[in-house]
C-alpha positions in Angstrom: -43.9 53.6 1.7 -44.2 54.1 5.1 -44.6 57.7 6.1 -44.9 57.0 10.4 -41.4 56.5 10.6 -41.4 52.6 10.2 -38.6 50.7 8.2 -39.1 50.6 4.9 -38.9 48.1 2.2 -35.6 49.1 1.5 -34.6 48.3 4.7 -34.0 52.7 6.1 -36.5 54.4 8.5 -37.4 57.7 7.6 -39.4 60.4 9.4 -42.0 62.6 7.9 -40.8 65.2 5.7 -37.7 64.0 4.9 -36.6 64.2 1.1 -36.0 60.6 -0.5 -32.8 59.3 -1.7 -31.9 57.5 -4.5 -31.3 53.3 -3.0 -27.9 53.5 -4.2 -27.1 56.5 -2.4 -28.7 54.8 1.2 -25.4 52.2 0.8 -23.3 53.6 2.7 -24.5 54.4 5.9 -25.8 51.1 6.3 -22.1 49.0 5.0 -20.7 51.4 7.8 -23.3 50.3 10.7 -22.6 46.7 9.2 -18.9 46.8 9.4 -19.1 48.4 13.0 -20.9 45.4 13.8 -18.8 43.3 12.2 -15.9 44.3 14.2 -17.5 43.9 17.5 -18.1 40.4 16.6 -22.1 41.0 16.4 -22.0 39.1 13.2 -25.9 38.5 13.0 -26.7 42.5 12.8 -24.0 42.5 10.3 -25.3 40.2 8.4 -28.5 41.9 8.4 -27.1 44.8 7.5 -25.3 43.6 4.7 -28.3 41.9 3.3 -29.8 45.3 3.4 -26.8 46.4 1.1 -27.3 43.8 -1.4 -31.5 44.8 -1.6 -30.5 48.3 -2.5 -27.4 47.2 -4.3 -27.3 43.3 -5.5 -24.0 43.6 -7.0 -22.7 45.2 -4.3 -18.8 43.6 -3.8 -18.2 44.5 -0.5 -21.4 43.3 1.1 -21.0 40.2 -0.7 -17.2 39.7 0.5 -18.0 40.4 4.3 -21.1 38.3 4.0 -19.0 35.6 2.9 -16.4 36.3 5.2 -19.3 36.0 8.0 -20.6 32.7 6.2 -17.2 31.2 6.8 -16.7 32.2 10.3 -20.0 30.2 10.6 -19.0 27.6 8.8 -21.5 28.0 6.0 -19.4 27.1 3.1 -21.5 26.8 0.4 -22.9 29.9 1.0 -19.5 31.7 1.5 -18.6 30.5 -2.0 -21.7 32.3 -3.8 -21.3 35.2 -1.9 -17.3 35.3 -2.9 -18.1 34.2 -6.3 -20.3 37.9 -6.8 -17.9 39.9 -4.7 -15.1 38.5 -7.6 -17.3 39.2 -10.1 -17.7 43.0 -9.3 -14.5 43.4 -8.1 -11.8 41.5 -9.6 -9.0 43.9 -10.0 -9.1 42.9 -6.1 -6.9 40.3 -5.1 -8.5 39.5 -1.4 -11.7 38.7 -3.4 -9.7 36.1 -5.6 -7.9 34.5 -2.6 -11.5 34.6 -0.6 -13.1 32.4 -3.0 -10.3 29.8 -3.3 -10.5 29.5 0.3 -14.5 28.8 0.5 -14.1 26.8 -2.2 -11.2 24.2 -0.7 -13.6 24.3 2.5 -16.1 22.9 0.7 -13.8 20.0 -0.9 -13.7 21.3 -3.9 -10.3 21.5 -5.2 -10.4 21.3 -8.6 -12.6 24.4 -8.8 -10.2 26.0 -6.5 -7.2 25.1 -8.5 -9.0 26.7 -11.7 -9.7 29.9 -10.2 -6.6 30.0 -8.8 -4.8 29.6 -12.3 -6.7 32.2 -13.3 -5.5 34.5 -10.4 -1.9 33.8 -11.0 -2.3 35.2 -14.3 -4.8 38.1 -13.5 -1.7 40.3 -13.8 -1.1 41.2 -10.4 2.3 41.7 -9.2 4.4 38.8 -7.6 4.3 40.8 -4.3 0.7 41.3 -4.2 0.1 37.4 -5.0 2.7 36.3 -2.4 0.9 39.2 0.5 -2.5 38.3 -0.2 -1.8 34.3 -0.7 0.0 33.8 2.8 -3.3 33.4 4.5 -4.2 30.7 2.2 -0.5 29.1 2.3 -1.0 28.1 5.9 -5.1 26.8 5.2 -3.8 24.5 2.3 -0.6 23.2 4.4 -2.8 22.3 7.3 -5.5 20.7 4.9 -3.2 18.4 3.4 -1.4 17.3 6.5 -4.5 16.5 8.1 -5.7 15.0 4.7 -2.5 13.0 4.6 -2.6 11.9 8.5 -6.0 10.4 7.3 -5.2 8.3 4.4 -6.6 10.6 2.0 -3.7 10.8 0.1 -5.4 12.1 -3.3 -7.0 14.7 -1.5 -3.4 15.7 -0.1 -1.8 15.4 -3.1 -4.1 17.9 -4.8 -3.7 20.5 -1.6 -0.4 20.2 -2.2 -0.5 20.8 -5.8 -1.9 23.8 -4.8 0.2 25.3 -2.3 3.0 24.5 -4.4 1.8 26.5 -7.3 1.5 29.5 -5.3 4.7 28.8 -3.2 7.6 27.1 -5.0 10.2 27.6 -2.7 7.7 26.1 0.4 10.4 23.1 1.1 7.8 21.5 3.9 5.1 21.1 0.8 7.4 19.6 -1.7 8.5 17.3 1.3 5.0 16.5 2.4 3.9 15.6 -1.7 7.2 13.8 -1.5 6.0 11.4 1.4 2.3 11.2 -0.7 3.9 9.9 -3.6 5.9 7.1 -1.5 2.7 6.1 0.3 1.2 5.6 -3.2 4.0 3.5 -4.6 5.8 6.0 -6.7 9.3 6.0 -5.3 11.3 7.5 -7.8 8.6 10.6 -8.1 9.2 10.9 -4.2 12.7 10.6 -4.4 12.5 13.4 -7.1 10.4 15.8 -4.9 12.5 14.8 -1.6 15.1 16.1 -3.5 14.3 19.1 -4.7 12.7 19.9 -0.6 16.5 19.1 0.4 17.7 21.9 -2.6 15.1 24.2 -0.4 16.6 23.1 3.3 19.7 21.2 3.2 19.6 21.2 7.2 16.4 19.4 7.5 17.1 15.8 9.1 13.8 14.7 8.4 14.3 15.8 4.5 17.3 12.9 4.4 15.4 10.6 6.4 12.3 10.6 4.4 14.6 10.2 1.1 16.3 7.1 2.3 13.2 5.5 2.8 12.1 6.5 -0.9 15.6 5.1 -2.1 14.8 2.0 -0.1 11.7 1.5 -1.7 13.5 1.4 -5.3 16.0 -1.2 -3.8 19.1 1.3 -3.9 20.1 0.5 -0.8 23.7 2.2 -0.9 21.5 5.7 -1.8 19.2 4.3 1.6 22.0 4.0 3.5 23.6 7.7 2.7 20.5 9.5 3.1 20.2 7.6 6.3 23.6 8.8 7.7 23.2 12.1 6.3 19.9 12.2 8.6 21.6 11.4 11.3 24.4 13.6 11.0 22.2 16.3 11.5 20.2 15.2 14.4 21.6 12.1 15.9 18.0 11.3 17.9 16.4 9.7 15.3 15.6 6.5 16.3 13.5 5.3 13.7 16.0 6.4 11.1 18.5 4.3 12.8 16.8 1.3 12.9 16.3 1.9 9.4 19.9 2.3 8.7 20.5 -0.6 10.8 18.1 -2.9 8.3 20.0 -1.3 5.0 23.1 -2.2 6.6 21.9 -5.7 7.1 20.7 -5.9 3.8 24.0 -5.0 2.3 26.1 -7.8 4.4 27.5 -4.7 6.9 26.4 -6.7 9.7 28.8 -5.6 12.4 27.0 -1.5 11.2 23.9 -3.1 11.7 25.1 -4.4 15.1 26.2 -1.3 16.4 23.1 0.6 15.7 20.9 -1.7 17.5 23.4 -1.7 20.7 23.1 2.7 20.1 19.2 2.1 20.6 19.5 -0.1 23.2 21.6 2.0 24.7 18.8 5.0 24.3 16.0 2.7 25.0 17.2 0.1 27.0 13.6 -1.4 28.1 13.0 -2.6 24.0 12.6 -5.7 23.7 12.5 -5.3 19.5 15.9 -3.8 19.6 17.4 -7.0 21.6 15.9 -9.0 19.6 16.8 -7.5 16.3 20.4 -7.2 17.7 20.3 -11.0 18.1 19.2 -11.5 14.6 22.3 -9.7 13.7 24.8 -11.6 15.6 23.1 -14.6 14.7 24.0 -13.4 10.9 27.8 -13.1 12.1 27.9 -16.9 13.4 28.0 -15.4 17.4 25.2 -18.2 18.0 25.3 -18.1 22.0 25.4 -14.0 21.9 22.4 -13.6 19.6 20.5 -16.3 21.8 21.5 -14.2 24.6 20.0 -11.3 23.2 16.3 -13.2 22.4 16.2 -14.3 25.8 16.7 -10.9 26.6 13.8 -9.7 24.5 11.7 -12.2 26.0 12.5 -10.9 29.5 11.4 -7.6 29.0 8.4 -8.5 26.8 7.4 -12.0 27.5 4.6 -11.1 25.3 7.2 -10.5 22.5 6.1 -13.4 19.5 8.8 -12.3 17.0 11.6 -13.4 20.0 10.1 -16.5 20.7 9.9 -17.0 16.7 13.8 -16.0 16.6 14.9 -17.3 19.5 13.3 -21.1 18.1 15.0 -20.5 15.1 18.6 -19.5 16.2 18.8 -22.4 18.7 18.2 -24.4 15.6 22.1 -23.3 14.3 23.3 -23.8 18.4 26.2 -26.5 19.2 24.0 -28.9 20.1 20.6 -27.9 18.8 17.8 -30.2 19.0 15.2 -30.3 16.9 13.0 -31.8 20.3 13.6 -28.5 21.7 12.8 -26.3 18.5 9.6 -27.8 18.5 8.4 -27.6 21.8 9.1 -24.0 21.6 7.3 -23.8 17.9 4.2 -25.6 19.5 4.5 -23.4 22.8 4.8 -20.3 20.3 1.3 -21.5 19.0 -0.2 -22.0 22.3 0.8 -18.7 23.5 0.3 -16.4 20.2 -1.5 -18.1 17.9 -4.2 -20.7 19.0 -6.5 -17.9 20.2 -6.3 -16.1 16.9 -8.3 -19.2 15.1 -11.3 -18.1 13.4 -14.4 -20.2 14.0 -16.7 -20.4 11.2 -17.7 -21.9 8.1 -16.1 -21.4 5.0 -17.7 -20.2 2.1 -15.5 -21.4 -0.5 -17.1 -23.7 -3.4 -16.7 -27.3 -2.7 -17.0 -28.3 -6.1 -14.1 -31.2 -6.9 -13.6 -30.1 -10.7 -13.1 -26.3 -10.3 -9.8 -24.4 -10.8 -8.6 -24.4 -7.1 -7.2 -20.9 -6.0 -3.3 -21.5 -4.0 -1.8 -18.9 -1.8 1.9 -18.3 -1.5 3.0 -16.1 1.4 6.7 -14.9 1.4 9.0 -12.1 2.1 11.6 -13.9 -0.5 9.8 -13.1 -4.0 13.1 -12.2 -5.3 16.5 -13.4 -5.5 16.5 -16.0 -2.7 17.2 -19.8 -1.9 13.2 -20.2 -1.4 12.3 -19.2 -4.9 15.1 -21.4 -6.3 12.5 -24.3 -5.0 9.5 -22.7 -5.6 9.9 -21.7 -9.3 10.0 -25.0 -11.0 6.2 -25.5 -9.2 5.1 -22.1 -10.4 6.6 -23.0 -14.1 5.1 -26.5 -14.6 1.9 -26.0 -12.8 -1.3 -27.2 -14.2 -2.7 -23.8 -15.0 -6.1 -25.6 -16.3 -6.1 -26.8 -12.4 -5.0 -23.9 -10.6 -4.8 -20.1 -10.1 -1.7 -19.1 -8.3 -1.7 -16.2 -6.2 1.3 -14.2 -4.6 0.9 -12.7 -1.1 4.2 -10.8 -1.0 5.4 -9.4 2.4 8.0 -7.3 1.3 8.6 -3.7 -0.4 12.4 -5.3 -1.9 11.8 -6.7 -5.2 14.4 -6.8 -8.2 14.7 -8.6 -11.6 13.4 -12.2 -10.2 10.7 -10.7 -8.7 9.5 -9.4 -12.0 9.8 -12.7 -13.5 7.5 -14.4 -10.7 5.1 -11.4 -11.1 4.8 -13.2 -14.4 3.7 -16.8 -13.1 1.2 -15.8 -10.9 -2.4 -15.0 -11.6 -2.8 -12.1 -8.9 0.1 -10.4 -7.0 -0.7 -8.9 -3.7 1.3 -6.6 -1.6 0.9 -6.9 2.2 3.9 -5.8 3.8 2.3 -2.7 4.9 -1.0 -4.6 6.2 -1.5 -5.4 9.8 -2.3 -9.5 10.4 -6.1 -9.1 10.6 -5.8 -7.4 7.1 -4.2 -9.6 5.3 -6.3 -12.5 6.8 -9.7 -10.5 5.9 -8.0 -10.0 2.1 -6.7 -13.6 1.5 -10.6 -14.9 2.8 -11.8 -11.9 0.4 -9.6 -13.6 -2.7 -11.5 -17.2 -2.0 -8.2 -18.4 -1.6 -8.8 -22.6 -1.4 -5.4 -23.5 -0.2 -2.8 -21.0 1.5 1.0 -22.2 1.6 3.4 -20.9 4.1 7.0 -20.1 2.5 9.2 -19.2 5.7 8.1 -21.4 8.9 10.0 -19.3 11.4 12.3 -17.8 9.7 12.8 -14.0 8.6 10.0 -12.5 7.1 7.0 -14.7 8.1 3.3 -13.8 8.4 2.7 -17.0 10.7 0.1 -14.8 12.8 -1.7 -14.6 9.5 -1.9 -18.6 9.2 -2.9 -18.2 12.9 -6.2 -16.6 11.5 -7.1 -19.4 9.6 -8.3 -17.3 6.5 -8.1 -20.2 4.3 -10.1 -23.7 4.3 -6.7 -25.5 4.0 -2.9 -24.2 5.1 -0.1 -26.0 4.3 4.0 -25.1 5.0 6.9 -26.0 3.1 10.0 -25.1 2.2 11.0 -22.2 4.5 12.2 -24.8 7.6 12.1 -28.4 7.8 10.6 -28.4 10.9 7.0 -27.4 12.6 5.6 -24.0 12.5 3.5 -25.4 16.1 0.2 -23.8 14.9 -2.8 -25.8 15.2 -3.9 -23.8 11.8 -1.7 -25.3 9.6 -3.0 -28.7 8.3 0.0 -30.0 6.8 4.1 -29.8 5.9 5.0 -30.8 2.9 8.0 -33.0 2.9 9.3 -36.8 1.8 10.4 -39.6 3.5 13.7 -39.2 3.6 13.8 -35.8 5.3 11.1 -37.2 7.3 10.8 -41.3 7.7 7.9 -42.4 8.6 7.0 -42.9 12.2 10.5 -40.8 13.2 9.2 -37.4 13.2 5.5 -37.0 13.3 5.6 -36.6 17.4 7.7 -33.4 16.2 5.0 -31.6 14.2 1.7 -30.0 15.1 1.0 -30.6 11.3 0.3 -33.4 9.4 3.4 -34.6 7.4 2.5 -35.1 4.1 4.9 -37.3 1.8 5.8 -36.6 -1.3 6.3 -39.8 -3.6 9.3 -38.3 -5.1 11.1 -35.5 -3.1 9.8 -32.7 -1.0 11.6 -30.2 -3.1 12.7 -29.6 -6.6 16.1 -27.6 -7.1 16.3 -24.9 -9.9 20.2 -23.3 -10.2 20.5 -19.5 -10.3 20.8 -18.6 -14.0 22.9 -18.0 -15.9 25.4 -19.9 -14.0 29.0 -20.4 -15.4 30.2 -23.5 -17.3 31.5 -26.6 -14.7 35.9 -25.7 -14.5 37.3 -28.2 -16.8 39.9 -29.1 -14.8 40.1 -29.9 -11.1 42.4 -27.0 -9.3 44.5 -29.5 -7.7 45.6 -29.7 -11.1 47.0 -26.9 -11.5 47.5 -26.1 -7.8 49.3 -29.0 -7.0 47.5 -29.3 -3.6 43.9 -30.0 -3.0 41.1 -27.1 -1.8 38.7 -28.0 0.2 35.7 -25.5 0.8 32.5 -25.0 2.7 29.8 -22.2 1.1 27.3 -22.7 4.1 26.4 -19.4 5.9 28.7 -18.9 8.9 26.0 -19.3 11.3 26.0 -22.9 10.5 29.7 -23.4 11.3 29.5 -25.0 14.8 32.7 -25.6 16.6 32.1 -29.3 15.8 32.2 -28.9 12.3 35.4 -26.5 12.4 37.3 -28.7 14.3 36.3 -32.0 11.5 38.0 -29.1 9.0 41.3 -28.8 11.1 41.5 -32.6 11.5 41.2 -32.8 7.5 43.6 -30.3 6.9 46.1 -32.1 9.4 45.9 -35.2 7.5 45.9 -33.9 4.0 49.7 -32.1 3.5 49.3 -28.5 2.1 45.7 -28.6 1.6 44.1 -25.0 1.8 40.2 -24.7 3.0 38.1 -21.5 1.3 35.1 -19.9 3.5 32.6 -17.6 2.8 31.8 -15.2 5.5 29.9 -12.3 5.9 31.4 -8.8 6.2 34.7 -10.7 6.6 36.4 -7.8 5.5 35.5 -5.9 8.4 38.4 -6.1 10.8 35.4 -6.3 13.8 33.9 -9.2 11.7 37.5 -11.3 10.9 39.1 -11.0 14.2 36.6 -12.9 16.4 36.2 -15.4 13.4 40.0 -16.1 12.8 40.2 -16.4 16.7 37.4 -18.8 17.0 39.0 -20.9 14.0 42.4 -21.1 15.6 41.1 -22.3 19.1 39.4 -25.1 17.3 42.7 -26.0 15.6 42.6 -24.6 11.8 45.9 -23.3 10.7 44.7 -19.3 9.5 47.8 -19.4 7.2 45.8 -22.1 5.2 42.7 -20.3 5.5 41.2 -18.1 2.5 38.1 -16.0 3.2 35.5 -14.5 0.6 32.5 -12.0 1.7 29.1 -13.5 0.9 27.5 -11.8 -1.5 25.1 -12.3 -4.6 28.4 -11.5 -7.3 30.4 -14.4 -6.1 27.7 -16.8 -5.7 29.3 -19.2 -8.0 32.8 -17.4 -8.2 34.7 -19.8 -6.2 33.2 -23.2 -7.4 36.1 -23.1 -10.0 38.8 -22.8 -7.4 37.6 -25.7 -4.9 38.6 -29.7 -5.4 35.9 -31.0 -2.7 33.1 -29.0 -0.7 32.7 -29.6 3.3 29.0 -29.8 4.2 27.9 -27.9 7.3 26.7 -30.0 10.3 24.6 -30.7 12.5 22.6 -28.3 10.6 23.3 -29.1 6.4 23.3 -27.0 4.0 20.0 -27.2 1.3 20.5 -25.1 -2.1 24.3 -24.0 -0.6 24.6 -27.9 -1.8 22.8 -28.3 -5.4 24.5 -25.2 -6.4 28.0 -27.1 -5.2 27.0 -30.2 -7.0 25.5 -28.2 -9.9 28.7 -26.4 -10.4 30.8 -29.4 -10.5 32.3 -30.0 -7.0 31.5 -33.0 -5.3 30.0 -32.4 -1.2 31.4 -34.7 1.7 28.0 -34.3 4.5 27.6 -35.9 7.8 24.2 -37.9 8.0 22.5 -37.0 11.8 19.4 -37.8 13.3 17.4 -34.7 13.0 15.9 -33.2 9.2 18.3 -30.5 9.6 21.1 -33.0 9.8 19.8 -35.1 7.2 19.6 -32.7 4.2 22.9 -33.7 2.5 21.9 -37.2 2.5 19.0 -36.9 1.2 20.3 -34.7 -1.6 23.6 -37.0 -2.2 21.3 -40.4 -1.9 19.0 -39.8 -4.4 21.9 -39.4 -6.8 23.5 -42.0 -6.1 26.9 -40.9 -4.1 26.4 -43.1 -0.9 30.5 -42.9 -0.1 30.1 -39.0 0.0 27.6 -39.7 3.3 29.4 -39.9 6.8 27.5 -41.3 9.3 30.2 -39.9 12.2 32.6 -37.6 12.5 35.6 -39.9 12.1 34.2 -41.2 8.6 33.3 -37.5 7.4 37.1 -36.9 7.7 37.8 -40.2 6.8 35.7 -39.6 3.2 37.5 -35.7 2.6 41.0 -37.4 3.3 40.2 -40.2 0.9 39.0 -37.9 -1.8 42.0 -35.8 -1.4 44.5 -38.5 -1.4 43.0 -39.8 -4.8 43.2 -37.3 -7.8 42.1 -40.3 -10.6 39.0 -40.9 -8.4 38.5 -37.0 -7.4 38.2 -36.4 -11.4 35.9 -39.0 -12.4 33.6 -38.0 -9.4 33.7 -34.5 -10.5 33.1 -35.7 -14.1 29.5 -35.8 -15.5 28.1 -34.1 -11.8 25.7 -31.4 -13.4 24.7 -34.0 -15.9 23.8 -36.3 -12.9 21.8 -33.6 -10.6 20.1 -32.6 -14.0 19.2 -36.2 -14.9 18.0 -36.5 -11.3 14.4 -36.4 -9.5 16.2 -33.2 -7.8 15.6 -31.5 -11.4 12.7 -33.5 -12.7 10.9 -29.7 -12.3 7.6 -31.2 -14.6 7.2 -34.4 -12.4 7.7 -32.6 -9.2 5.1 -30.0 -10.2 2.8 -32.9 -11.1 3.2 -34.4 -7.4 2.7 -31.3 -5.8 -0.4 -30.4 -7.8 -1.4 -34.0 -6.8 -0.9 -33.5 -3.5 -2.8 -30.1 -2.9 -5.4 -31.7 -5.2 -6.1 -34.8 -2.4 -6.0 -32.0 0.6 -8.5 -30.0 -1.2 -10.7 -33.6 -1.9 -10.2 -34.5 1.7 -11.0 -30.9 3.3 -14.4 -31.3 1.1 -15.1 -34.3 2.1 -15.0 -32.8 6.1 -12.4 -35.3 7.0 -10.4 -33.7 10.0 -7.0 -33.4 8.9 -5.1 -34.9 12.0 -6.9 -37.8 11.5 -5.9 -38.4 7.9 -2.3 -40.6 7.6 -0.3 -39.0 4.8 0.0 -41.0 1.5 3.7 -42.6 2.3 2.3 -43.5 5.7 -1.0 -45.1 4.2 
C-alpha cells in the first residue's frame, strides 16, 4: 500500500497516519461520488467510480445497476445485460432490477430470454400496482420496437415483442390491434379477427380498429361482415379514404354496384385529381350496363394521368361492349397499351431453362379467378386430364379471394403461389426462379390481369388463353390459343400481336358448375300457356340493338314474356334507369321480369324459360353453355368479329345451324318461328344436354390432349430457336 498519498489498489487516496478502514466500508463514499457524476452527466467519471465500488464489493447491486444504465446510454447493450444480471442476482427484491434486465435483453434482440425473465418477474410476488408502475417504461419500449419491426416487415419479431407487451398490459388495445395486423400479414386471418375484436372491446370508438377488422373479414371471404366493419369505421371517421375504397370493392363483390358507385363518387369529390378513382367508377358503371358513362370516366382517368396503364386497359375492355364496338379499335388500343406500357419492360437475356425435349415441362397459369368463376369452367378440364407425366402445373394466384372451388383447384396444381401482394417485378422474378417453361395468361385485358408481369417475359414461351378472345397487344406474349371457328384462317391475324395457334378441335372446353339441377321435364310453355324468352347474359352486354330486337320479338309473339338477369336490380337506383332504357327501346315493361345476378340463381331461371336470346354483338360464352346444358335452346346472331362469333361457334359444333342468325331480321324470325311451333320447340329441347355432353365442347380428355400437344410443340419450336413471328399456326400450315 502506498504511504505518500497516492491512489491505492483499492482506488482510494490515503493521507499519512490515517487509520485503515474495511474495503466495503469505503464503498458508500465512492458510490456517492459516482452518483453525483452520473447525475451531472459525467458518464466516464461515474463509470470509473462505480467500477471502484465493484473492486471493493464485486456483488454490489447498485453499482452493477448503474453501470448497466450507463452501458445502455452508450449503446453497449451486451455489457448492460451483464451488469443488470448481476444487479438482479444481488437484489431480486427490487422490481427495477428485473425491468432493467428485460430492457437490456430486448436491446440485444434476445426476446426469448427477455420473455423468460418477464415470466419470472410476474410471478415473483410483486403487487400488481408495483408491476404496473415499473413496467410502464418497458411497455413504451416494447410498443415502439414492435411498431418498428412491423413497419420493417420483421413480423415474427413484432409478434414476439407484442406478446411480451400484452402479457404485461392486457388492456393495451393498440398492442392487441397491432398483434391482429401481424396475424393478418402472416396469413392467419381468423386469428387476426379474434385479436382485433378484443382491441375493439378495449376501445369501441377507434375507427382504425374497425377498418382493419374489415380487412381481416375480407381476407377470409366474409364480405358481409367486412362491409359492416368498414361502414362502422366510416361512421366513426368519414375521412378514412382507404377504408371507403375498400368498402367500394366489397360492394362490388357483393353486387351492390350502386353503393360502390356512390363510394367512388365520394372519393372523387374528396380527391378530384385521382385517375384511380375515376377508373374504378368507370369499372362499376360498366358492370351496371352504363357503358358510355363508364367510357367517359375511363377517358377522364387517362386525361388526369396519361401513363395510367390500368385505365387504358379498362377502357379498351369497356369499348368492346359499346353499341358499335369494333375489334379493330380494341386491337389498336391494346397494341398502343403494349407499346406505351409493356415493351420497354421486356427482359433481354438468355433463359436458363433446360432445352431437353423429353423432360417434364413446367406450365404456369396466372389468374385472379381461381375460384367459382367462368374462367375455371374452361380451365378445369385441362387441369383434370393433363398428362402429369409430361407436365408440372404451377398456379400464380392474383387474389386473396378463395372459396370451395379454390380448394378443389389447389389439388390440381403441383405448386400454388399467391402473387397479389407482390409487385410486377417481384412476380416476374418468382416465375423465373421457379424455372417456368410456359406461362399462360388467363385474363387478357379483363379484371385482375397481370399483363405487366408478362411484359417482362419471365418465361421462355408465353401464351394468352380463355380470358378474352382478343389480343393482349403485348409483344412479349408469343401465342393466343384459339380455333378456326373463332378466328378463321386469314381473317384476324392482323388484329393480333400474338401468333394465333389454332386448335384442331375447340379453343376451349366447357365444364358445368356442379351439381347442376336436372333439366326441366316439361317446357314452361306447356304449363304457362305462353312462351317465355330469357337472356342470362350480363346487362353490360345488352346493347340497344339487342333490346330493340327483343322488343320486336315480343311484339310478334302475343302474351310472350321476357326474363332478364340484372346486377343490383333490386336497388331502385338501378331498376329506374334500366326500365327507362328498356322502355325507350320499345320493350313493354309489364311483360318483362327481372332477377338479380348472384351465384344462388345460377340455374334457377332456366326451368322457367323456353327460349334464350343471346346478346350481341358481344355474345355470351359460359352463359350460353350453361343455358344449353339446362336444356334451353339459344338463338344467336353471328357477326364479323371474334366476340360476335362465339354463339355461332358453340351452336355450329352442336349441329344446330338453324339457331344461328346472320342479321337482326333473321334473329327475330328464328325466335318467332320457335315460339310459334311448340312441337318443334319440345323436340329441340329434348336431349339438348345429352347433345352438349357428347360434343367436342365437353370432350374433356380429348381437349386436354390437344392442349398438351400444342404446348409441347410450342416448347419444341422455342428449343429450336425459331422466332414465334415466323411460325405458322398448325391450322394455317
